[in-house]
ROLUMKOL-356977 format. One line per 4 residues: for each residue x, y, z of N, C-alpha, C, O. Coordinates in nm, 2 decimals. Example, Ala and Ser with C-alpha at 12.3 -4.5 7.8 and 13.67 -1.06 7.14 Angstrom:
BEGIN
1.32,-0.57,0.78,1.23,-0.45,0.78,1.32,-0.33,0.78,1.42,-0.33,0.85  1.28,-0.22,0.71,1.37,-0.11,0.71,1.29,0.00,0.79,1.34,0.11,0.80
//
This chain:
BEGIN
-5.96,0.63,0.17,-5.84,0.56,0.21,-5.88,0.45,0.31,-5.95,0.47,0.40  -5.82,0.33,0.29,-5.85,0.22,0.38,-5.72,0.14,0.42,-5.63,0.13,0.33  -5.72,0.10,0.54,-5.61,0.01,0.58,-5.67,-0.11,0.66,-5.75,-0.09,0.75  -5.63,-0.23,0.63,-5.68,-0.35,0.69,-5.56,-0.43,0.74,-5.47,-0.46,0.65
-5.56,-0.47,0.86,-5.45,-0.56,0.92,-5.51,-0.70,0.92,-5.61,-0.73,0.97  -5.43,-0.79,0.86,-5.46,-0.94,0.87,-5.36,-1.01,0.95,-5.24,-1.02,0.90  -5.40,-1.06,1.06,-5.30,-1.11,1.16,-5.25,-1.25,1.11,-5.33,-1.33,1.06  -5.12,-1.27,1.12,-5.06,-1.40,1.07,-5.12,-1.52,1.15,-5.14,-1.62,1.09
-5.15,-1.50,1.28,-5.20,-1.62,1.35,-5.34,-1.66,1.31,-5.38,-1.77,1.34  -5.41,-1.57,1.24,-5.54,-1.59,1.20,-5.56,-1.65,1.06,-5.67,-1.66,1.00  -5.44,-1.68,0.99,-5.45,-1.73,0.86,-5.51,-1.87,0.85,-5.49,-1.95,0.95  -5.57,-1.90,0.74,-5.61,-2.04,0.72,-5.48,-2.13,0.71,-5.38,-2.08,0.66
-5.49,-2.25,0.77,-5.37,-2.34,0.77,-5.41,-2.47,0.71,-5.51,-2.53,0.75  -5.32,-2.52,0.62,-5.34,-2.66,0.57,-5.21,-2.74,0.62,-5.10,-2.69,0.59  -5.24,-2.85,0.68,-5.13,-2.94,0.72,-5.14,-3.07,0.65,-5.24,-3.14,0.66  -5.04,-3.11,0.58,-5.03,-3.23,0.51,-4.90,-3.30,0.54,-4.82,-3.24,0.61
-4.88,-3.42,0.48,-4.75,-3.49,0.51,-4.63,-3.40,0.47,-4.62,-3.37,0.35  -4.55,-3.38,0.56,-4.42,-3.31,0.53,-4.43,-3.16,0.49,-4.34,-3.10,0.44  -4.55,-3.10,0.51,-4.56,-2.96,0.48,-4.68,-2.89,0.56,-4.78,-2.95,0.59  -4.66,-2.76,0.58,-4.76,-2.68,0.64,-4.77,-2.55,0.56,-4.67,-2.49,0.53
-4.89,-2.51,0.52,-4.92,-2.40,0.44,-5.01,-2.30,0.51,-5.12,-2.34,0.56  -4.97,-2.17,0.52,-5.06,-2.07,0.58,-5.11,-1.98,0.47,-5.03,-1.93,0.39  -5.24,-1.97,0.46,-5.30,-1.90,0.34,-5.35,-1.76,0.39,-5.43,-1.75,0.48  -5.31,-1.65,0.31,-5.36,-1.52,0.34,-5.50,-1.50,0.28,-5.57,-1.40,0.32
-5.54,-1.58,0.18,-5.67,-1.57,0.12,-5.74,-1.70,0.12,-5.68,-1.80,0.15  -5.87,-1.70,0.08,-5.94,-1.83,0.06,-5.86,-1.92,-0.03,-5.81,-1.87,-0.13  -5.86,-2.04,0.01,-5.78,-2.14,-0.07,-5.83,-2.28,-0.05,-5.84,-2.32,0.07  -5.86,-2.35,-0.16,-5.90,-2.49,-0.14,-6.02,-2.50,-0.05,-6.13,-2.44,-0.07
-6.01,-2.59,0.05,-6.12,-2.61,0.14,-6.15,-2.49,0.23,-6.25,-2.49,0.30  -6.06,-2.40,0.24,-6.07,-2.28,0.33,-6.14,-2.17,0.25,-6.08,-2.11,0.16  -6.27,-2.14,0.28,-6.34,-2.04,0.20,-6.40,-1.94,0.29,-6.46,-1.96,0.39  -6.37,-1.81,0.25,-6.42,-1.69,0.31,-6.46,-1.60,0.20,-6.37,-1.54,0.14
-6.59,-1.58,0.18,-6.63,-1.49,0.07,-6.59,-1.35,0.08,-6.58,-1.28,-0.02  -6.55,-1.31,0.20,-6.50,-1.17,0.22,-6.35,-1.16,0.20,-6.29,-1.05,0.21  -6.28,-1.27,0.17,-6.14,-1.27,0.16,-6.09,-1.36,0.04,-6.02,-1.46,0.07  -6.13,-1.33,-0.08,-6.09,-1.41,-0.19,-5.98,-1.35,-0.28,-5.94,-1.41,-0.37
-5.94,-1.23,-0.24,-5.83,-1.17,-0.32,-5.81,-1.02,-0.29,-5.89,-0.96,-0.21  -5.71,-0.96,-0.35,-5.68,-0.82,-0.33,-5.63,-0.77,-0.46,-5.52,-0.80,-0.50  -5.71,-0.69,-0.54,-5.67,-0.65,-0.67,-5.66,-0.78,-0.75,-5.75,-0.87,-0.74  -5.55,-0.79,-0.83,-5.54,-0.92,-0.91,-5.47,-1.03,-0.83,-5.46,-1.14,-0.89
-5.44,-1.01,-0.71,-5.38,-1.11,-0.62,-5.49,-1.21,-0.57,-5.59,-1.16,-0.51  -5.47,-1.34,-0.60,-5.58,-1.43,-0.56,-5.52,-1.54,-0.46,-5.60,-1.62,-0.41  -5.39,-1.54,-0.44,-5.33,-1.64,-0.35,-5.20,-1.58,-0.29,-5.12,-1.52,-0.36  -5.18,-1.60,-0.16,-5.05,-1.56,-0.10,-5.03,-1.67,0.01,-5.08,-1.66,0.12
-4.95,-1.76,-0.03,-4.92,-1.88,0.06,-4.78,-1.87,0.12,-4.69,-1.83,0.06  -4.78,-1.92,0.25,-4.65,-1.92,0.32,-4.63,-2.07,0.35,-4.69,-2.13,0.44  -4.53,-2.13,0.28,-4.51,-2.28,0.29,-4.39,-2.31,0.37,-4.28,-2.24,0.36  -4.40,-2.41,0.46,-4.28,-2.47,0.52,-4.28,-2.62,0.49,-4.38,-2.69,0.52
-4.17,-2.67,0.42,-4.16,-2.81,0.38,-4.05,-2.88,0.46,-3.95,-2.82,0.48  -4.08,-3.00,0.50,-3.98,-3.08,0.56,-3.89,-3.13,0.45,-3.93,-3.13,0.33  -3.76,-3.16,0.48,-3.67,-3.21,0.38,-3.73,-3.33,0.30,-3.78,-3.42,0.36  -3.73,-3.31,0.17,-3.79,-3.41,0.08,-3.94,-3.40,0.06,-4.00,-3.47,-0.02
-4.00,-3.31,0.14,-4.15,-3.29,0.12,-4.18,-3.18,0.02,-4.09,-3.11,-0.03  -4.31,-3.17,-0.01,-4.35,-3.07,-0.10,-4.47,-3.10,-0.19,-4.56,-3.18,-0.14  -4.46,-3.06,-0.31,-4.57,-3.07,-0.40,-4.53,-3.15,-0.53,-4.45,-3.10,-0.61  -4.57,-3.28,-0.54,-4.53,-3.35,-0.66,-4.60,-3.29,-0.78,-4.67,-3.19,-0.77
-4.57,-3.35,-0.90,-4.62,-3.30,-1.02,-4.77,-3.26,-1.02,-4.85,-3.34,-0.98  -4.80,-3.13,-1.06,-4.93,-3.09,-1.06,-4.95,-2.97,-1.16,-4.85,-2.91,-1.20  -5.07,-2.95,-1.21,-5.09,-2.85,-1.32,-5.13,-2.71,-1.27,-5.18,-2.69,-1.16  -5.10,-2.61,-1.35,-5.15,-2.47,-1.33,-5.18,-2.42,-1.47,-5.12,-2.46,-1.57
-5.27,-2.32,-1.48,-5.30,-2.25,-1.60,-5.36,-2.11,-1.56,-5.42,-2.10,-1.46  -5.34,-2.01,-1.65,-5.40,-1.88,-1.63,-5.36,-1.81,-1.51,-5.44,-1.73,-1.45  -5.23,-1.82,-1.46,-5.18,-1.75,-1.35,-5.04,-1.71,-1.37,-4.96,-1.77,-1.44  -5.00,-1.60,-1.30,-4.86,-1.56,-1.29,-4.82,-1.60,-1.15,-4.88,-1.55,-1.05
-4.73,-1.69,-1.13,-4.69,-1.75,-1.00,-4.55,-1.70,-0.96,-4.46,-1.73,-1.03  -4.55,-1.63,-0.85,-4.42,-1.57,-0.81,-4.38,-1.64,-0.68,-4.46,-1.64,-0.58  -4.26,-1.69,-0.67,-4.20,-1.76,-0.56,-4.08,-1.69,-0.50,-3.99,-1.65,-0.58  -4.07,-1.68,-0.37,-3.96,-1.61,-0.30,-3.92,-1.71,-0.19,-4.00,-1.74,-0.11
-3.79,-1.75,-0.20,-3.74,-1.85,-0.10,-3.68,-1.78,0.02,-3.60,-1.69,0.00  -3.72,-1.82,0.14,-3.66,-1.76,0.26,-3.56,-1.85,0.33,-3.46,-1.80,0.38  -3.58,-1.98,0.33,-3.49,-2.08,0.39,-3.49,-2.20,0.31,-3.58,-2.24,0.24  -3.37,-2.27,0.32,-3.36,-2.40,0.26,-3.34,-2.40,0.11,-3.29,-2.29,0.06
-3.37,-2.50,0.04,-3.35,-2.51,-0.11,-3.48,-2.58,-0.17,-3.52,-2.69,-0.12  -3.54,-2.51,-0.26,-3.66,-2.56,-0.33,-3.63,-2.61,-0.47,-3.57,-2.53,-0.55  -3.66,-2.73,-0.50,-3.62,-2.79,-0.63,-3.75,-2.78,-0.72,-3.85,-2.83,-0.69  -3.73,-2.71,-0.83,-3.83,-2.69,-0.93,-3.81,-2.78,-1.05,-3.70,-2.77,-1.11
-3.91,-2.85,-1.10,-3.90,-2.92,-1.22,-4.03,-2.90,-1.29,-4.13,-2.89,-1.23  -4.03,-2.91,-1.43,-4.16,-2.89,-1.50,-4.16,-2.97,-1.63,-4.06,-3.03,-1.67  -4.27,-2.97,-1.70,-4.29,-3.06,-1.81,-4.23,-3.00,-1.94,-4.23,-3.07,-2.04  -4.16,-2.89,-1.93,-4.09,-2.83,-2.04,-3.94,-2.88,-2.03,-3.86,-2.84,-2.11
-3.91,-2.96,-1.93,-3.77,-3.00,-1.91,-3.68,-2.91,-1.83,-3.56,-2.94,-1.82  -3.74,-2.81,-1.76,-3.66,-2.72,-1.68,-3.64,-2.78,-1.54,-3.73,-2.84,-1.48  -3.52,-2.76,-1.49,-3.49,-2.80,-1.35,-3.41,-2.68,-1.29,-3.32,-2.62,-1.35  -3.45,-2.65,-1.16,-3.38,-2.54,-1.10,-3.38,-2.55,-0.95,-3.48,-2.61,-0.89
-3.27,-2.51,-0.89,-3.27,-2.50,-0.74,-3.29,-2.36,-0.70,-3.21,-2.27,-0.74  -3.39,-2.33,-0.62,-3.42,-2.20,-0.57,-3.37,-2.19,-0.42,-3.41,-2.27,-0.34  -3.29,-2.09,-0.39,-3.23,-2.07,-0.26,-3.27,-1.94,-0.20,-3.33,-1.86,-0.27  -3.24,-1.91,-0.08,-3.28,-1.78,-0.02,-3.22,-1.67,-0.10,-3.11,-1.66,-0.14
-3.31,-1.57,-0.13,-3.28,-1.46,-0.21,-3.31,-1.48,-0.36,-3.29,-1.39,-0.44  -3.36,-1.60,-0.39,-3.40,-1.63,-0.53,-3.55,-1.60,-0.55,-3.63,-1.64,-0.47  -3.58,-1.53,-0.66,-3.72,-1.51,-0.69,-3.75,-1.57,-0.83,-3.66,-1.56,-0.92  -3.86,-1.63,-0.84,-3.90,-1.70,-0.97,-4.04,-1.65,-1.01,-4.13,-1.64,-0.93
-4.06,-1.62,-1.14,-4.19,-1.59,-1.20,-4.22,-1.70,-1.30,-4.14,-1.72,-1.39  -4.33,-1.77,-1.27,-4.37,-1.87,-1.37,-4.51,-1.83,-1.43,-4.60,-1.82,-1.35  -4.51,-1.81,-1.56,-4.63,-1.77,-1.63,-4.69,-1.90,-1.67,-4.65,-1.96,-1.77  -4.80,-1.94,-1.60,-4.86,-2.07,-1.63,-4.93,-2.07,-1.77,-4.94,-2.17,-1.84
-4.99,-1.95,-1.81,-5.04,-1.94,-1.94,-5.14,-2.05,-1.98,-5.24,-2.07,-1.90  -5.12,-2.11,-2.09,-5.22,-2.21,-2.14,-5.21,-2.34,-2.07,-5.29,-2.43,-2.09  -5.11,-2.35,-1.98,-5.10,-2.47,-1.90,-4.96,-2.52,-1.89,-4.88,-2.53,-1.98  -4.92,-2.56,-1.76,-4.79,-2.61,-1.73,-4.80,-2.71,-1.61,-4.89,-2.69,-1.53
-4.72,-2.81,-1.61,-4.71,-2.90,-1.50,-4.57,-2.88,-1.43,-4.47,-2.88,-1.50  -4.57,-2.88,-1.30,-4.44,-2.87,-1.23,-4.45,-2.93,-1.10,-4.56,-2.97,-1.05  -4.33,-2.95,-1.04,-4.32,-3.00,-0.90,-4.23,-2.91,-0.82,-4.14,-2.85,-0.87  -4.26,-2.90,-0.69,-4.18,-2.82,-0.60,-4.15,-2.90,-0.47,-4.24,-2.94,-0.40
-4.03,-2.94,-0.46,-3.99,-3.03,-0.35,-3.87,-2.97,-0.28,-3.78,-2.92,-0.34  -3.87,-2.98,-0.14,-3.76,-2.93,-0.06,-3.64,-3.03,-0.07,-3.66,-3.15,-0.06  -3.52,-2.98,-0.10,-3.40,-3.06,-0.11,-3.39,-3.14,0.02,-3.40,-3.09,0.13  -3.37,-3.27,0.01,-3.36,-3.36,0.12,-3.24,-3.34,0.21,-3.24,-3.38,0.33
-3.14,-3.26,0.17,-3.02,-3.25,0.24,-3.00,-3.11,0.29,-2.89,-3.07,0.34  -3.10,-3.02,0.28,-3.08,-2.88,0.31,-3.17,-2.83,0.43,-3.18,-2.71,0.45  -3.23,-2.92,0.50,-3.31,-2.88,0.62,-3.45,-2.83,0.57,-3.48,-2.83,0.45  -3.53,-2.78,0.66,-3.66,-2.73,0.62,-3.65,-2.62,0.52,-3.56,-2.54,0.53
-3.75,-2.61,0.43,-3.75,-2.51,0.33,-3.88,-2.42,0.35,-3.99,-2.47,0.36  -3.86,-2.29,0.35,-3.97,-2.20,0.36,-3.97,-2.11,0.24,-3.87,-2.05,0.20  -4.09,-2.10,0.18,-4.10,-2.01,0.06,-4.24,-1.94,0.06,-4.34,-2.00,0.11  -4.25,-1.82,0.01,-4.37,-1.75,-0.01,-4.41,-1.76,-0.16,-4.33,-1.74,-0.25
-4.54,-1.79,-0.19,-4.58,-1.79,-0.33,-4.71,-1.71,-0.34,-4.81,-1.73,-0.27  -4.71,-1.63,-0.45,-4.82,-1.55,-0.48,-4.87,-1.58,-0.62,-4.80,-1.60,-0.71  -5.01,-1.59,-0.63,-5.07,-1.61,-0.76,-5.14,-1.48,-0.80,-5.22,-1.42,-0.72  -5.11,-1.43,-0.92,-5.17,-1.31,-0.97,-5.24,-1.34,-1.11,-5.19,-1.42,-1.19
-5.36,-1.28,-1.12,-5.43,-1.29,-1.25,-5.36,-1.22,-1.36,-5.32,-1.10,-1.34  -5.33,-1.28,-1.47,-5.26,-1.22,-1.59,-5.36,-1.13,-1.67,-5.48,-1.14,-1.65  -5.30,-1.04,-1.75,-5.38,-0.96,-1.84,-5.44,-1.04,-1.95,-5.55,-1.01,-2.00  -5.37,-1.14,-2.00,-5.41,-1.22,-2.12,-5.41,-1.36,-2.08,-5.33,-1.41,-2.01
-5.51,-1.43,-2.13,-5.53,-1.58,-2.11,-5.47,-1.65,-2.23,-5.46,-1.60,-2.34  -5.42,-1.78,-2.20,-5.38,-1.87,-2.31,-5.25,-1.84,-2.37,-5.22,-1.89,-2.47  -5.16,-1.76,-2.30,-5.03,-1.73,-2.36,-4.94,-1.85,-2.34,-4.97,-1.93,-2.25  -4.83,-1.86,-2.41,-4.74,-1.98,-2.39,-4.68,-1.97,-2.25,-4.64,-1.87,-2.21
-4.67,-2.09,-2.18,-4.61,-2.09,-2.05,-4.46,-2.06,-2.05,-4.39,-2.08,-2.15  -4.41,-2.00,-1.95,-4.27,-1.96,-1.94,-4.23,-1.95,-1.79,-4.32,-1.94,-1.70  -4.10,-1.95,-1.77,-4.05,-1.91,-1.63,-3.92,-1.85,-1.64,-3.84,-1.86,-1.74  -3.89,-1.77,-1.54,-3.76,-1.70,-1.53,-3.73,-1.67,-1.38,-3.82,-1.67,-1.30
-3.60,-1.66,-1.35,-3.57,-1.64,-1.21,-3.44,-1.55,-1.20,-3.38,-1.53,-1.30  -3.42,-1.50,-1.08,-3.31,-1.41,-1.05,-3.27,-1.42,-0.91,-3.36,-1.44,-0.82  -3.14,-1.40,-0.88,-3.10,-1.39,-0.74,-3.09,-1.24,-0.71,-3.03,-1.17,-0.78  -3.15,-1.20,-0.59,-3.14,-1.06,-0.56,-3.10,-1.04,-0.41,-3.11,-1.14,-0.33
-3.04,-0.93,-0.38,-2.99,-0.90,-0.24,-3.05,-0.77,-0.20,-2.99,-0.66,-0.21  -3.18,-0.77,-0.15,-3.24,-0.64,-0.12,-3.17,-0.57,-0.01,-3.11,-0.63,0.08  -3.17,-0.43,-0.02,-3.12,-0.35,0.09,-3.22,-0.30,0.18,-3.33,-0.35,0.19  -3.19,-0.20,0.26,-3.29,-0.14,0.36,-3.40,-0.07,0.29,-3.51,-0.06,0.35
-3.38,-0.02,0.17,-3.49,0.04,0.10,-3.56,-0.07,0.01,-3.50,-0.17,-0.01  -3.69,-0.04,-0.03,-3.76,-0.14,-0.11,-3.69,-0.15,-0.24,-3.67,-0.06,-0.32  -3.65,-0.28,-0.28,-3.60,-0.31,-0.40,-3.70,-0.39,-0.49,-3.75,-0.49,-0.44  -3.73,-0.33,-0.60,-3.83,-0.40,-0.69,-3.77,-0.52,-0.76,-3.67,-0.50,-0.83
-3.83,-0.64,-0.74,-3.77,-0.76,-0.79,-3.86,-0.82,-0.90,-3.81,-0.90,-0.98  -3.99,-0.78,-0.91,-4.08,-0.83,-1.01,-4.16,-0.71,-1.06,-4.21,-0.63,-0.97  -4.18,-0.69,-1.19,-4.26,-0.59,-1.24,-4.20,-0.45,-1.23,-4.08,-0.44,-1.20  -4.27,-0.34,-1.24,-4.22,-0.21,-1.23,-4.13,-0.17,-1.34,-4.13,-0.24,-1.45
-4.06,-0.06,-1.32,-3.97,-0.01,-1.43,-3.82,-0.04,-1.41,-3.75,-0.01,-1.50  -3.78,-0.10,-1.30,-3.64,-0.13,-1.28,-3.59,-0.23,-1.38,-3.66,-0.33,-1.40  -3.47,-0.21,-1.43,-3.42,-0.30,-1.54,-3.39,-0.44,-1.48,-3.40,-0.53,-1.56  -3.36,-0.45,-1.35,-3.32,-0.58,-1.30,-3.44,-0.66,-1.26,-3.42,-0.78,-1.23
-3.56,-0.60,-1.26,-3.68,-0.68,-1.21,-3.73,-0.77,-1.32,-3.72,-0.75,-1.44  -3.78,-0.89,-1.27,-3.83,-0.99,-1.36,-3.97,-0.94,-1.42,-4.04,-0.87,-1.34  -4.00,-0.97,-1.54,-4.12,-0.93,-1.60,-4.24,-1.02,-1.55,-4.21,-1.13,-1.51  -4.36,-0.96,-1.55,-4.48,-1.04,-1.51,-4.59,-1.00,-1.61,-4.59,-0.88,-1.65
-4.68,-1.09,-1.63,-4.78,-1.07,-1.73,-4.90,-1.00,-1.68,-5.01,-1.02,-1.73  -4.88,-0.91,-1.58,-4.99,-0.84,-1.52,-4.95,-0.69,-1.51,-4.86,-0.65,-1.44  -5.02,-0.61,-1.59,-4.98,-0.47,-1.60,-5.01,-0.40,-1.46,-5.11,-0.42,-1.40  -4.91,-0.32,-1.42,-4.92,-0.25,-1.30,-4.90,-0.32,-1.17,-4.92,-0.27,-1.06
-4.86,-0.45,-1.18,-4.83,-0.53,-1.06,-4.68,-0.54,-1.04,-4.60,-0.56,-1.14  -4.63,-0.52,-0.92,-4.49,-0.53,-0.89,-4.47,-0.58,-0.74,-4.55,-0.55,-0.66  -4.35,-0.64,-0.72,-4.32,-0.69,-0.59,-4.18,-0.63,-0.55,-4.09,-0.63,-0.63  -4.18,-0.57,-0.43,-4.06,-0.51,-0.38,-4.03,-0.57,-0.24,-4.12,-0.61,-0.17
-3.90,-0.58,-0.21,-3.86,-0.64,-0.09,-3.75,-0.55,-0.02,-3.67,-0.49,-0.08  -3.76,-0.54,0.11,-3.67,-0.47,0.19,-3.62,-0.55,0.31,-3.70,-0.63,0.37  -3.49,-0.54,0.34,-3.44,-0.61,0.46,-3.39,-0.49,0.55,-3.29,-0.42,0.51  -3.45,-0.48,0.66,-3.43,-0.36,0.75,-3.37,-0.41,0.88,-3.42,-0.51,0.94
-3.28,-0.33,0.93,-3.24,-0.35,1.07,-3.34,-0.27,1.16,-3.41,-0.19,1.12  -3.34,-0.32,1.29,-3.42,-0.25,1.39,-3.40,-0.10,1.39,-3.29,-0.05,1.39  -3.51,-0.02,1.38,-3.50,0.12,1.38,-3.50,0.19,1.24,-3.53,0.31,1.23  -3.48,0.11,1.14,-3.49,0.16,1.00,-3.63,0.18,0.96,-3.72,0.11,1.00
-3.65,0.27,0.86,-3.78,0.30,0.81,-3.78,0.30,0.66,-3.68,0.34,0.60  -3.88,0.25,0.60,-3.89,0.25,0.45,-4.03,0.30,0.41,-4.13,0.28,0.49  -4.04,0.37,0.30,-4.17,0.42,0.25,-4.23,0.33,0.15,-4.16,0.29,0.06  -4.36,0.31,0.16,-4.42,0.22,0.06,-4.45,0.30,-0.07,-4.46,0.42,-0.07
-4.47,0.23,-0.18,-4.50,0.30,-0.31,-4.63,0.37,-0.30,-4.72,0.34,-0.23  -4.64,0.48,-0.38,-4.77,0.55,-0.39,-4.85,0.49,-0.50,-4.86,0.54,-0.61  -4.91,0.38,-0.48,-5.00,0.31,-0.57,-5.14,0.29,-0.52,-5.16,0.31,-0.40  -5.23,0.25,-0.61,-5.37,0.24,-0.57,-5.39,0.13,-0.46,-5.47,0.15,-0.37
-5.31,0.02,-0.47,-5.32,-0.08,-0.36,-5.18,-0.13,-0.33,-5.09,-0.14,-0.41  -5.16,-0.16,-0.20,-5.04,-0.22,-0.15,-5.07,-0.33,-0.06,-5.16,-0.32,0.03  -5.00,-0.44,-0.07,-5.01,-0.56,0.02,-4.87,-0.58,0.08,-4.78,-0.62,0.02  -4.86,-0.54,0.21,-4.73,-0.54,0.28,-4.73,-0.66,0.38,-4.82,-0.67,0.46
-4.63,-0.75,0.36,-4.63,-0.87,0.44,-4.49,-0.88,0.52,-4.39,-0.86,0.46  -4.50,-0.90,0.65,-4.39,-0.92,0.73,-4.35,-1.07,0.73,-4.41,-1.15,0.80  -4.25,-1.10,0.65,-4.21,-1.24,0.65,-4.13,-1.28,0.77,-4.14,-1.39,0.82  -4.04,-1.19,0.81,-3.96,-1.21,0.93,-3.95,-1.07,1.00,-3.94,-0.97,0.94
-3.95,-1.07,1.14,-3.93,-0.95,1.21,-4.06,-0.89,1.26,-4.16,-0.95,1.28  -4.05,-0.76,1.28,-4.17,-0.68,1.34,-4.15,-0.53,1.31,-4.04,-0.49,1.28  -4.26,-0.46,1.33,-4.25,-0.31,1.31,-4.38,-0.25,1.33,-4.47,-0.30,1.40  -4.39,-0.13,1.28,-4.51,-0.05,1.29,-4.54,0.02,1.16,-4.46,0.08,1.09
-4.67,0.00,1.12,-4.72,0.06,1.00,-4.86,0.12,1.02,-4.95,0.05,1.07  -4.87,0.24,0.97,-5.00,0.31,0.98,-5.06,0.30,1.12,-5.18,0.27,1.14  -4.97,0.33,1.22,-5.01,0.33,1.36,-5.05,0.19,1.42,-5.12,0.19,1.52  -5.01,0.09,1.35,-5.04,-0.05,1.40,-4.91,-0.12,1.41,-4.82,-0.12,1.33
-4.90,-0.20,1.52,-4.79,-0.29,1.54,-4.81,-0.42,1.46,-4.92,-0.47,1.46  -4.71,-0.46,1.39,-4.72,-0.58,1.31,-4.60,-0.67,1.34,-4.49,-0.63,1.37  -4.62,-0.80,1.32,-4.52,-0.90,1.35,-4.51,-1.01,1.24,-4.58,-0.99,1.14  -4.44,-1.12,1.27,-4.42,-1.22,1.17,-4.55,-1.28,1.12,-4.64,-1.31,1.19
-4.57,-1.28,0.98,-4.69,-1.34,0.93,-4.80,-1.24,0.91,-4.90,-1.28,0.85  -4.79,-1.12,0.96,-4.89,-1.02,0.95,-4.89,-0.95,0.81,-4.78,-0.94,0.76  -5.01,-0.92,0.76,-5.01,-0.85,0.64,-5.10,-0.72,0.66,-5.20,-0.72,0.73  -5.06,-0.61,0.59,-5.14,-0.49,0.59,-5.18,-0.46,0.45,-5.09,-0.46,0.36
-5.31,-0.44,0.42,-5.36,-0.41,0.29,-5.40,-0.27,0.29,-5.49,-0.23,0.37  -5.34,-0.19,0.20,-5.37,-0.04,0.19,-5.43,-0.01,0.06,-5.39,-0.06,-0.04  -5.53,0.08,0.06,-5.60,0.12,-0.06,-5.60,0.27,-0.06,-5.65,0.34,0.03  -5.55,0.33,-0.17,-5.55,0.48,-0.19,-5.49,0.55,-0.06,-5.55,0.64,-0.01
-5.37,0.51,-0.02,-5.31,0.57,0.10,-5.16,0.59,0.07,-5.07,0.52,0.11  -5.13,0.70,-0.01,-4.99,0.74,-0.04,-4.92,0.78,0.09,-4.98,0.83,0.18  -4.79,0.76,0.08,-4.70,0.81,0.19,-4.69,0.71,0.31,-4.64,0.75,0.41  -4.75,0.59,0.30,-4.74,0.50,0.42,-4.60,0.46,0.44,-4.52,0.44,0.34
-4.56,0.44,0.56,-4.42,0.40,0.60,-4.43,0.28,0.69,-4.52,0.25,0.76  -4.31,0.21,0.69,-4.29,0.09,0.78,-4.17,0.12,0.86,-4.06,0.15,0.80  -4.18,0.11,0.99,-4.06,0.13,1.08,-4.03,0.00,1.15,-4.12,-0.06,1.22  -3.91,-0.06,1.13,-3.88,-0.19,1.19,-3.85,-0.18,1.34,-3.77,-0.08,1.38
-3.90,-0.27,1.42,-3.86,-0.28,1.56,-3.77,-0.40,1.59,-3.74,-0.42,1.70  -3.74,-0.47,1.48,-3.65,-0.59,1.49,-3.60,-0.60,1.34,-3.65,-0.54,1.25  -3.49,-0.68,1.33,-3.45,-0.71,1.19,-3.56,-0.78,1.11,-3.62,-0.88,1.16  -3.59,-0.72,1.00,-3.72,-0.75,0.93,-3.70,-0.77,0.78,-3.61,-0.71,0.72
-3.77,-0.87,0.72,-3.78,-0.89,0.58,-3.93,-0.85,0.54,-4.02,-0.92,0.58  -3.94,-0.75,0.46,-4.07,-0.70,0.43,-4.10,-0.71,0.28,-4.01,-0.68,0.20  -4.21,-0.77,0.24,-4.25,-0.79,0.10,-4.37,-0.71,0.07,-4.47,-0.72,0.14  -4.36,-0.62,-0.03,-4.47,-0.53,-0.07,-4.51,-0.55,-0.21,-4.43,-0.53,-0.30
-4.63,-0.60,-0.23,-4.69,-0.61,-0.36,-4.77,-0.48,-0.39,-4.84,-0.43,-0.30  -4.75,-0.42,-0.50,-4.81,-0.29,-0.54,-4.89,-0.31,-0.67,-4.85,-0.38,-0.76  -5.01,-0.25,-0.67,-5.10,-0.26,-0.79,-5.14,-0.12,-0.82,-5.21,-0.05,-0.74  -5.11,-0.07,-0.94,-5.15,0.06,-0.98,-5.29,0.07,-1.04,-5.34,0.18,-1.05
-5.35,-0.04,-1.07,-5.48,-0.04,-1.13,-5.59,-0.10,-1.04,-5.70,-0.10,-1.07
//
């Protein structure tokens, strides 16, 4: 059993015009051979975009890309002709497959936009690209929004991968899934996990540790990626 705490303040940071990105793993010019991924997860980015800022048209392939919006409005467009506004509580899964081009821009009239984006390696390469989204309202217990067995969860092309989210009031406790690996990220708030205090931007990576719990010490939004393989 192993537990590793990755402090939010110690994340790699990329600052560009109208955006700031904090990376939980090696990314682009930021390279750490000891921190290139966790199971099939190869990217976990925390983006803040100024109004009108973001990522113009760019390509992806061979990834399952999951986006969760925390604040503002994120405008998605792609080369398949899809257009969507993602708002707080919206989750999107984009299977880049054989290749897709898209853009992610913060709505110019909605204030700063913050979103979390995770890249997961798929089980199969070269599949037709696709995307799907859903609005969810997580409760104090972990609600599975991507993968897993729940009927309301969005599908993902990676077997055994799932994302669950909880919104907890101070003093509430939630139990993490009993899976081979868990990546628990405190998007907002603070609490205690596995005898460690955690705060905004902190991540805890657990391996073969069933029964782990998180107790909130402030109003908290907790995102937990689980991997059974």
